[in-house]
C-alpha positions in Angstrom: 106.9 20.6 122.3 108.2 19.5 125.7 108.9 22.3 128.1 112.4 22.5 129.5 113.2 23.1 133.2 114.7 26.1 134.7 118.3 24.9 134.2 117.7 22.9 131.0 119.5 25.6 129.0 121.8 27.9 130.8 124.7 26.3 128.9 126.8 23.5 127.7 129.9 23.3 125.7 131.8 21.7 123.0 132.0 18.8 120.5 129.7 18.3 117.6 127.5 15.2 117.4 125.5 14.9 114.3 121.8 14.6 115.0 118.9 12.9 113.3 119.3 11.8 109.7 118.5 14.3 107.0 119.0 14.8 103.3 122.6 15.3 102.2 123.7 19.0 102.4 124.2 19.0 98.6 120.5 18.2 98.0 119.3 21.3 99.8 122.0 23.9 99.8 119.6 26.6 100.9 118.9 24.9 104.2 122.0 25.5 106.2 123.0 23.1 109.0 122.1 24.2 112.5 124.3 24.2 115.6 122.6 23.8 119.0 124.3 24.5 122.3 122.4 23.6 125.5 122.5 24.9 129.0 123.7 24.5 132.6 122.9 21.0 133.9 121.7 19.8 130.5 123.3 17.9 127.6 122.6 17.6 123.9 122.9 13.9 124.5 119.9 13.9 126.7 116.5 12.7 125.5 114.9 16.2 125.8 117.6 17.9 123.7 117.6 15.0 121.2 113.9 15.6 120.8 114.3 19.3 120.1 117.1 18.7 117.7 115.0 16.1 115.8 112.2 18.6 115.5 114.6 21.2 114.1 116.0 18.7 111.6 112.6 17.8 110.4 111.1 21.3 110.3 114.0 22.9 108.5 115.0 19.8 106.4 118.6 20.0 107.4 121.3 18.5 109.6 121.5 19.6 113.2 124.7 19.4 115.2 124.8 19.4 119.0 127.7 20.9 120.9 128.9 18.8 123.8 132.2 17.8 125.5 131.4 14.6 127.3 130.7 11.2 125.9 127.7 10.6 128.2 124.8 12.9 129.3 126.0 12.8 132.9 129.5 13.9 132.0 128.2 16.6 129.7 125.9 17.9 132.5 128.8 18.0 134.9 131.0 19.9 132.6 128.3 22.4 131.8 128.6 23.8 135.3 132.0 22.6 136.7 134.7 23.6 134.2 136.8 26.4 132.7 134.7 28.3 130.1 137.8 29.3 128.1 139.0 25.8 127.9 135.5 24.7 126.8 135.6 27.3 124.0 139.0 26.0 122.8 137.8 22.5 122.6 134.6 23.6 120.8 136.7 25.6 118.3 138.9 22.6 117.6 136.0 20.2 117.1 134.0 22.6 115.0 137.1 23.2 112.8 136.7 19.5 111.7 133.4 20.4 109.9 133.7 21.5 106.4 133.5 25.2 105.7 129.8 25.2 104.9 128.0 28.2 106.6 125.8 27.3 109.6 123.0 28.8 111.7 123.0 28.5 115.4 120.6 28.3 118.4 121.9 28.9 121.9 119.8 28.0 125.0 120.6 30.3 127.9 124.3 29.9 128.8 124.8 28.1 125.5 124.3 31.5 123.7 127.4 32.8 125.4 129.4 29.9 124.2 128.2 30.3 120.6 129.1 34.0 120.8 132.5 33.0 122.0 132.9 30.7 119.0 131.9 33.5 116.6 134.2 36.0 118.2 137.2 33.9 118.9 137.2 30.9 116.5 138.2 31.9 113.0 138.7 28.3 112.2 135.1 27.4 112.8 132.5 27.3 110.0 131.1 30.8 109.2 128.0 31.5 111.2 125.1 33.3 109.4 122.2 33.6 111.8 122.4 33.4 115.6 119.3 33.0 117.9 119.7 33.0 121.7 117.0 32.1 124.1 117.3 33.5 127.7 121.1 34.0 127.3 122.7 36.2 130.0 124.7 38.3 127.5 125.5 40.9 130.2 126.0 38.2 132.8 124.0 37.6 135.9 123.9 39.7 139.0 122.6 37.0 141.4 123.4 33.3 141.5 120.4 31.2 140.4 118.5 29.3 143.0 118.9 25.5 142.6 115.9 23.3 141.8 115.5 20.2 144.1 117.9 17.4 143.2 119.8 19.6 140.7 123.2 18.3 141.7 125.1 20.3 139.1 123.6 23.6 140.3 124.3 22.6 143.9 127.9 21.8 143.2 128.3 25.1 141.4 126.8 26.9 144.4 129.3 25.1 146.7 132.3 26.1 144.6 131.2 29.7 144.5 130.2 29.9 148.2 133.5 31.5 149.2 133.4 34.1 146.4 132.6 34.2 142.7 135.8 36.2 142.0 138.2 33.8 143.6 140.8 32.2 141.3 139.3 28.8 142.0 135.7 29.8 141.1 136.8 31.7 138.1 138.4 28.5 136.7 136.0 25.8 138.0 132.5 27.2 138.0 131.1 28.4 134.7 128.3 30.5 136.3 131.0 32.4 138.3 132.7 33.2 135.0 129.8 35.3 133.8 128.8 36.7 137.2 128.8 40.5 136.8 128.3 42.2 140.2 127.3 45.9 139.7 128.4 46.8 143.2 131.9 45.3 142.5 132.4 46.3 138.9 136.0 47.2 139.2 136.8 43.9 140.8 134.8 42.1 138.1 136.9 43.8 135.4 140.1 42.8 137.2 139.2 39.2 138.0 136.7 38.0 135.4 138.3 35.3 133.4 135.6 35.1 130.7 132.7 37.5 130.4 134.6 40.7 130.6 136.8 39.6 127.8 134.0 38.1 125.8 132.2 41.4 126.0 135.3 43.5 125.3 134.5 45.6 128.4 138.1 46.3 129.5 138.6 48.4 126.4 136.0 50.8 127.8 138.1 51.8 130.8 141.6 51.6 129.4 142.2 52.7 125.8 144.5 50.2 124.1 144.0 47.6 126.8 146.1 44.5 126.0 143.1 42.2 126.1 141.1 44.3 123.6 140.5 42.6 120.3 138.7 44.5 117.5 138.3 41.3 115.6 135.7 40.1 118.1 133.3 42.9 117.3 134.1 42.6 113.6 133.2 38.9 113.6 130.0 39.4 115.5 129.0 42.3 113.3 129.5 40.1 110.2 126.4 38.0 111.2 123.5 38.3 108.8 121.2 38.4 111.8 121.4 38.2 115.6 118.1 37.5 117.4 118.1 37.7 121.2 115.1 36.4 123.1 114.1 37.4 126.6 111.5 35.6 128.8 109.1 38.0 130.5 109.0 36.1 133.7 112.6 35.0 133.9 114.0 34.8 137.4 116.9 32.6 136.6 118.8 35.2 134.5 119.0 38.3 136.7 118.2 40.8 135.5 116.1 39.3 132.8 117.1 42.2 130.5 120.6 40.7 130.3 119.1 38.6 127.5 118.9 41.9 125.6 122.3 43.1 126.8 120.7 45.1 129.6 122.2 45.4 133.1 122.1 47.4 136.3 123.7 50.8 136.3 127.1 50.2 137.8 127.6 54.0 138.3 124.7 54.4 140.7 125.3 51.8 143.3 122.8 53.4 145.7 120.1 52.0 143.5 121.2 48.4 144.0 119.3 46.4 146.6 120.8 43.9 149.0 119.7 41.1 146.6 121.8 42.6 143.9 119.0 43.9 141.7 118.8 47.5 140.5 115.8 49.7 140.1 117.4 51.1 137.1 118.2 48.9 134.1 120.5 50.3 131.5 119.3 49.1 128.0 121.5 48.1 125.2 121.5 51.5 123.5 122.9 53.1 126.6 125.5 50.5 127.4 129.1 51.6 127.1 129.9 48.6 124.8 127.3 50.0 122.4 128.0 53.8 122.7 131.8 53.6 122.7 133.3 54.9 119.5 135.1 51.5 118.9 131.8 49.6 118.9 133.8 46.9 120.6 131.2 44.2 120.3 129.8 45.1 116.9 126.3 45.5 118.3 125.8 49.1 117.1 126.7 48.1 113.5 124.2 45.2 113.7 121.5 47.3 115.1 121.9 50.3 112.7 121.8 47.9 109.8 118.6 46.2 111.0 120.3 42.9 111.7 119.9 42.9 115.5 116.4 41.7 116.7 115.3 41.7 120.3 112.3 39.4 120.9 110.3 38.4 123.9 108.5 35.3 125.0 106.0 34.8 127.9 106.8 32.7 130.9 109.8 31.7 132.9 113.3 30.9 131.9 113.4 28.7 128.8 109.7 28.3 128.5 110.1 27.0 125.0 106.5 26.6 123.9 105.5 26.2 120.3 103.9 29.6 120.4 107.2 31.1 121.6 109.8 29.3 119.6 108.6 28.4 116.2 107.5 31.9 115.0 110.9 33.3 116.0 112.9 30.5 114.4 110.7 30.4 111.2 111.3 34.1 110.8 115.0 33.7 111.0 115.5 30.5 109.0 112.9 31.4 106.3 111.0 28.2 106.6 109.4 27.3 103.3 105.8 26.2 103.3 
């Protein structure tokens, strides 16, 4: 299995392109189609992602759909970093609605996991999703902008857009990374100005009962999953903190513990997060966990170190691969 680079999976968006040929769905109804959403600076139209999708199609004997917005790999890569996340979700919902109502499974690579969650929570017209697996997805956002690899022009462009402030109106509508940047030292500002993640995580309901943006349907839809598997990479330095992949974050109430680099010595785990403990269970995570349908897994290595030893045992366990 080819390893993916640091940014080969922090997120992409929209459109469904059917991947490698596979038997008709009617011939193997137990093998649900799989949606794949890639990451920042990557495209499901790229050779690396096509290879991965081909392996998934062959291993699970099913159709695999890639989620993209552009017609070319370069356009897709650009839009993965320089666009409005909410618009991307709308486009994805529209295109996914063109599929039949056959249930699907889904795999989100890094940022792609956030977009798949958005589809589940906000797109009732999309096919019902049964099992969701996310690899290195910043579910609770990032607390420091990622360092750009050499010649990664998408990342460099995003860094330029956010240079004057991640919470400016421009960054919040043009740089996807800024739209899931969650600064623990500026949490109130994040709640006011975040155009995507605060709403996706239903966080505003925690500080203002009956907040106009709160939607109980989001948590209900996520809680309806048969399983949700979130994978963290032990050496991840791209998603900060790495525990965000498990819905962990710095403690926003103890700002003295936050270093100048934006990292906290105290990480609040999922079970202590307000979105988990709140009586409303606004994201549905408590229901999933209490019913044994939420699974937190770990893989060795850096961000998206998708080795065979990491990926296949996890996916086989979720998709019930037959021998």
